[in-house]
N, C-alpha and C positions, 0 to 999 in steps of 0.2 A: 720684685720681680726677686730670681731663684738669688739662693744666700752665694751662691758657689762662684757668682760670677768672679773673673780673675780679670784687673787691670794692671796693667804695664804702664807707670809712668815714667816720661821719660825729662832730666832736665839739663840742658845743655853746659858747663858752665866754665867761663872761662875769668882769668884776675878779679873773684866775685867779689865784694862788699858785705856791708853786712845784712840789707834787703838779697842777700840769697835764707838766711835764718827765718827771717819771717815768711820767704819766695815757699816753704821745704812745711814749715810749721802747719803754716795754706791746705798743702797738701794734710799733711797727720791729722788735720782735722777733717777729713771728707768724712760725714753722713754714712756714704757706703766706704770702706776702707780699699784702700789701696793693694795689690798685693803685692808688690813691690816698687821703689821707688828707684831709681837708677839716676843717677848725676854723672853724665859722661865731665872728668878733667880733663879740657880741649890743652892742655900745655900752660895750665896758668904758671904767671909764678910769683904769684904770692903763697902765704902759708893758711888762707883764712878756712879751707877748706878742710885741711888737717884737720885742723882745732874744734872745727863744728860738727864733721862725723863721729864724736869721742861723743856728743852731748843727741845724736841719734841712735834710733833703736836700733841697733845693728840688722837683725831678723830679721829688719823692713828694709830698709838701708842698703842700697852699695850703689860703692861706686869706682868706677870704671877708670882708666886712668891712661890719657895716650902722652904721649912724649915729649911732642912738636905743636903748638897750634895750629891746627887744618881748618878750621871754620866752624859755625855751629849746623850747616849738612850736615858735614863728617859729621858731628861728635853727636846729632841724633839718630844718623843713615846707625852707627854703629853702638849706645844704644835700643836700638832695633834688632839688630842681631842679637843684641844679649837677653832681650825680654823672652818670658816666661811666660805668657799674659793670654789671656787671648783675643780684650781688649789694647789701643794702644790709646795713651793721650802724653801730654805733650804740657812743656810750661815754661817757659824763659827764666833765667835766676833770679830777677827782678821783678816779676809779676809775682798774683794773689790768684786765688779761688776763695770764691763764697762755698760755705757748708758744703753747698746743696749738688754741688755742677755735675757731680761724675753720677750721683744716684739719678739727679732728672737723666740725664742724659742714659744711664743705663734704660730708670724703666721706659722711654721710648723707644729705644730699638726693643725692646722686650717686647711691647703692645703692638710695633711696626717689624718683623724680619727680617721684611725686605728689601728695610735699608742696609743700607752701605755700611753711613755714617752721622752724626752730627753733630753741627757746630750750633751756636749760638749768639748771643749779644757779649760787643767787646763793652769797656769805658775806662777813656786815658785818664790819669789822673793825676797832677804835678809832684812827684819828688821834694821832699822839703827841703832836700838840699837846691831845688831846682828853682830859680825865687823871676824867671819870666817864662813864655811862651817861648817855643823854636818855633824857627820861621818858615818848616815844610809842618810846622800842625797848628790850625784854627782856632783860637778861643775859643769861638763857640763849638767845638768838638769835645771841647773837659765833661766830663764826667754828664756826657748823654753817655745814651743806650745806640750807638753802633752795630752797626750788622760783623762778626768777626770771623774772614772767611782768614780765619793763620792758624798755627798751631795749639795755641794757645786753649782755643775752646773746642776742641776736632776732639774728637772721642769715633773710635774710625776699631771697627769686623777686622786683629790683623791678618787674617788670608787676604781680606778688600783692601788692605793697604799694597800687601805685597802683589796683587794688581796692579795697579795703578802705578809701586814703583818706590824705591827709594829716593831723598831729598837731593836735585841734583847740586852736585859739590860746587858744578861749577859757577856758577853764580853765588856771589859772594857781597850784597848789599842790599840783603833781608828778602831776596824777592825767590828765593825756592823754595820757598809757604806757596805763591801763588804759583808758579809754577807748576806748583802739585795741585794743587785748587784744579786747574785748566789741565792737567792729562784724569784727573780723575773724570770729572764731564766730561771729558773726548773720550771715554774710556763707557762711557752709559753709567757710571757709577749714582746711582740713588744715594741721595742726601735732604736732612730738613735742618731749618734754621731755627731752634728756640726765639721767643718774644723772652727769654728770661735776660740777665744779663748771667752768663757765666768766667767771664776772665774780666781781673783790672791791671789794666795796661799800665808801666808807670813807667813816666817820665821824662827821659833825665842825660844828662850832658852827652852819652857814651850812646842810646839808641844807634840801631845798625841804621835806620832810614833818614839819619843825618847827614849821609850819602850821598847827596837826592839826587846829582849828575848823572854817577854812577845805577843810583836806582834807574832811574826812567831810561837810561840806556839797556837796562838789564829788564825794564820792565815792556823794551820795543819788543826785544827778542823774545819772551817768554807766551806775548802774543801773538806774533810771528812766526810762533813754532805751531800753534795750538792754530791757526789761522791753514797751514801747511798740513795737519794734523786731516784740520775736517777736510780740508780739497780730497786731500788722500784715502778715505775712509764713504769718499763721497755723501760728505754730509752739512 
């Protein structure tokens, strides 16, 4: 693997809890060190991020602040616009990466230059303060490797991300990432899924997936848009 690979890691942040410290620590502990970590403060109303910022290496961690909350898709897009690396990776403020996440994915993309992006497996785990499994998640899915079609497992070549385009900011219930993967597929992007666990997804009371009705409605929009694109291209 080439030592000069530069990965920009983008973390959208809104009213963070103490879990943010663990999230950033898991990025800092990567076997392939990121080129930069960009935290996009999406109009937070608490001061925890400012406090934590003083504990991180300033030459590596940048904080971009938005004056008002505009949603996770906008925060990710803002981070992308300021990213200087040749690869993009994303992680949500409550989640964790294993130390080998970036290394394994970079090694794969090096060995498969035709691939535009690579993802991996995700594992749901209950946060310590979450005493019950929420209704949107089946208990048997906890602590199990599952296909990770979400930004937290994604490593994408920056120019290939630009081909697909930004996350859809009109989708606000956690489906903007689903839409991005559908658009990538419809654009003919070449991708692979590793069998390795690359993301530990924390389950807690504020997960966007709890907006069940709106989430389902937006999923229908995403699927309908994909079908329309395929009809227009004759696929």
